[in-house]
N, C-alpha and C positions, 0 to 999 in steps of 0.2 A: 525901196521895198515895193513889191507888187500889191496893187489893190485887189479887192475881191473880184471885181469884174474881169480884171486881167487873168486872174487864176482860173475863173470859170471858162474863159475862152480856150485856155490850154486844156482844161478838162473836157470840153466839148470836142476838141480835136482828137484827144486821146480815145474818147468813146467811139469815134468814127474809124479808128485804125485797127485792123486785125490781120492775122496771118495764120497759116496752117500749122497746127501743133499736134503731133501724135501723142499716144499714151505711153509708149515704151522707150526706155533708154537704160543703159547699164548704170548700176548704182554709183559707180565712180564718176559718171557724168552728172547725175543729179546731185551727188554729194558736193561737187565742185561748182554747183550752180551754173552749169553750161546753158547757153542759149540752145533751145530746141527748135529745129527748123526741118520741115518735111521736104525731102527731095523726091521720094516716091511715097505712095500710100499703101500700107499693108504688106503682105508677103507674096512674092511672085511664085514661090514653091508651095508653101502652105499645106504640106502633106504629113509632117512629122507626127507620129502617133501620140507623143507626150505633150504636144503644145496646143494650148487653147487660145493663144494670143490674138490671132487674126482669123479664126474660124468664122465662116459666114460673111467675111469681108472680101470684097472684090479688090484685086490688085489694080492700082492706078499709076500709070506712067505719066508723070507730070511734065508738061512742056517747059523748056528752059525759061521762056519769057514769063511764065506764071511763077516760077521759083524766084526769078530776079525781082518780080514785083513784090513778093513776100519779103525778100531781103530789104528792098527799099522801104517797106512799111516798118520793118524793124528799126531802120535808121531814122525814120520819121518819129517813131515813139521815143527813141533814144534822145532825139533833138528836142522834143517837147519837154521831156522829163529834165534834161540838162538845162534848158532855158528857164524853167521854173526855179531850179536850184540857184542860178545866177540872180534871178529877180528877187528871190528871198534873202539874198546876201550870203549864200552858202558857197559861192565861188565855184559852182559846177560839181560840188561833191554830192554823192548819192548817199543819203543817210536815213535812218528811221524817221527823223523829224520831217524830212522832205516827203516821205511817204504819207505821214500823218497829215501834212498840209494838203496834199492832193486829195486824200480820202475825205478830209473835212468838207471839201467842196464837191466831191463826187464819190460818195460812198459805194455806189454801184461799180466803181472801177475794181473793187476787190473780187468781183465776179468776172472780170474781163481777163481771161487767161493770157491774152497777148500782152496787155499792160503788166500783169503780175510777172510773167516770164521775163520781160525785158528789164523791169525794175530790179528783180532779184539778180539777174545776170549782171547788170551795171553795179549793183551793191557789192557783188562778189569780185568785181574788178573788170568785167567785160572781156575776159581773156580766152574763154573756151566756148566751143560750139559743138553740138552733136547733131549730125544730119540723119533724119529718120527716113523711112521706117526700116524694114527688115533686111534689105540688101541693096544699098545705094549703088554698089559697084555694078549693078545690072544696067545702069544708065549708060548710054552710048558714050564712049570715052571723050569724043570731042565735045559733046553736050555737057558732060561732067566738068570738063576743064573750063568751059565757058562760065558755068555756075560757080565754080570755086574762085575763079579770077574776079568775078563780080562781088562775091562774098568778101574776099580779102580786101578789095579796093574800097568797098562801101563800109566795112566795119574793120578798120585798120588796127583796133585794139586787140584783135584776136591773135593769140600766140599758139593755140592748139585747136585743130579741127579734126573730129573723129566721126566714125560711122560704123554700123553693122555691115558685115560682108559674109558671103558664103564661100567656103573653100572651092567649091565646084566652079563658081564664077571666076575666082582668082586664077584657077588652073587653066581656064579657057582664055584668059586675057594674054595678050602678047607682052613680053617684058617692057618693050618701049611704050606701050599704052599705060602700063602701071607706073612707069617712071614719069610719064607726062602728067598723070593725075597727081602723083606725089608732088611734083615740082609746082603744080598749080596751087597747092596749099592744103592738101589733105595729109594729116600727120599720123593718125593711129587707126587701126582696124580692129574691131571686136568681132571675133569669129566663134560661133557656136560649134565647137568640135564634137562635144558630147561624149564620143568614144572613138577609139582607134580600131575597134574590132569590126571586121567586115561582116560577120554574121549578124551582129547586133545592129550595125548601121543599116542593113537590109531589113531587119525585123521592125525597126522603128521608122522606116521609110525616110531616112535622112537624105537620100538622093545623092550620096557621095561615097567614095571608097576611102580606106585608109591611105592608099597611094595618092589619091587626089587631095586629101587633107595635106599630105606632105608636100606635094607639088605646089598647091596653092599657097601654103604658108611660106615655103622657101622663096617663091617668086615675089611674094609681098615684101619679105625682109630684104631681098636683093634689090628691090626697087626703092628701098629707103624707108619703108613704113615701120612704125612701131606696131607690134602684133600682140594682141591680148586674146588668148585662147581660153575658152570655157569648157570644162568637162563636168560630167554628171555622175557623181557617185551613186551606186545602186541602180543604174539604168538597166543592168542585166539581171537584177534581182538575185536571189539565192542560186538560181539555176546557172547563171553565166558570170558570176562576179570575178572569178579568176581570169578568164580570157579578157573580160572588160578591162580589168586593172593592168594586166600585162601588155596588152596591145595598145592601150592608151598611153602607158609609159613609153612604149616603143615609138609610137608615132610622134608624141610630144618631144621626145629626145631627138628625133630626126629633124623636126622643125626648129627646135630651140627658140620658142617665142620669147618676147620680152616679159610677158605676164602669163601665168597659168592660174586660172581662177576656178575654185571649186563651187559648184552649184548642185548640191544634193537633190536627187529626184523627189518631187512631190507629185503624186498622181493627181491630175486635174479633172474634176468632174466634167463629163461631156467629151473626153478624149477617148480614143480606142485603148490607150494604155490603162486608163482608169478601169475600163471594162475588163481588161485582161487580169488586173489585180482582183477586181470584184468577183470574177467568175473562176478564180483559182488557176488561171493559166500562167500566172506569174506571182511569185512570192516575194514580198519586200523583205529586206534584211533588217535585223534588229540594230540598235545603236552600236553594239559591240561588233557585230558582223560588218557594218559599214566602216568602222575603224580598221578592221582587219583588211578590208579591201583597200582602204586608204593607205595602209602600211605597205601593201604589195605595190601599189601604184607609185607612191613616193620613193620607195626603195629602188624601183627600177628606173627612176629618172636620171638621166645624164644630161643636165642642162645648166646654163648660166642665166637662169630666169628669176623673176620674182614670183614666188608661189604664194597665192593669196586665198584667204577664207573670208572674203568681204561680202558675206551674205548671212542673213539670220538663220538659215537652215544649217549652217555649220555650228550647231548648238551644243555639241558635247561639252561636258564640264570636267574640271580638274578636281583634285581632292578637297580643295577649299570651297568648292561650289561655284567658282568663277568660270568664265569661258576657257575652254582648253586652248584655243587658238586666238591670236590677235585678229581682229576683223577690220583692220585698216586697209586702204587701197594699195599700199605699196608692199605689204606682205613680208615674206621671208626671202632673204637673198640666198640663192643657191649658186654653187654648192656649199658655200660657207655655213649656212644655217640648216642644211639638210639634216645633220645629226640631231639638232635641236627639235625639228619637227618630228622626227622619228621618236625621240624621247617623249614628246608631248602625246603622241599617239599611244605609247605604252602606258603613260599615266592615265589616259582616258580608259584604256582597257582595264586598268587596275581598280577603277571606280566601280562600285556596284551598279549594275546596269539600270536598275530602277531609279538611280539618282539622275539619270539623263532625262528627267521628266520634262524639262523645257523642250527638248527635242521632240518628244511625243506630242506635247501640246501644239507646238508649231505645225507638225505634220497634220494633226487633226483640223486645225484652223485653216490651213492653206489648202486643204483638199475639199473644203466646202464649196 
């Protein structure tokens, strides 16, 4: 068993170790306690009218050696935590009791985001990592390969490594570059498709066309990546809901990603889209109108994907007052469960619209 002085030495070393961690990640990565590690900082595009995430933040292209140093610090934190586990007779296991023992001698560690991130990652099995920020694929391919190889060699417990990517960037990459990155250890790409409608893509300044969405998505899948595509119900408001639904279904069907995830629009204060709504240039749909749009989009899908509603804003209710859709990360298997999703939509439409009160509350809370 370790004495108190021995534990304090480990705590002091943990206090001195830190690495870059961004704010944003997909819910499926936070939910699986992925290691969060910054490859770039903020967004290189940063023009989308609906997005407030990186506004007023300068894009930073991080040098490979700087990223590798962060990976080495993650490994050092892992080694310190594991060493304490062995010294306490826990055999290297990462348990709540281990966390309590460390915090007993270093209560300030709870404020250390690097320690907390690595401890939670290890507690969850140390198997997944998410590379931040908004578009890691903008990194020069040979540099990204070097980063990934170091990551995999230094943290061999990883079984899945994922990141955000833009369709435009993927479309611009050569197939051999994408395959090289995939083989170096990047497994899954999360893409903000938002819509497949070209008019709407231009209006929200997404910086990509429907054709480029298709090209980028297909190239990624051909290179061996899992692809998780996000679309945004009500992005076109009442004015453009039909073209949004139909063209989004068309583009997603052409890509056939592994996952399709619904992220209903919430106008964020401080964004141009919020002002469009506030000034009456765009009108948000009601809960039933959003379900009608959803019925059109889902009805037009011809995919073998997992269709997911893994976000709180998918808050429609059924007749019993429960959630209309499952909100797990694996969602509904298409085409097998497509009829079930369409049935659920019809049930939501049969519910008195005022009963979708949770939906309205979330909209009000998240728009603040």
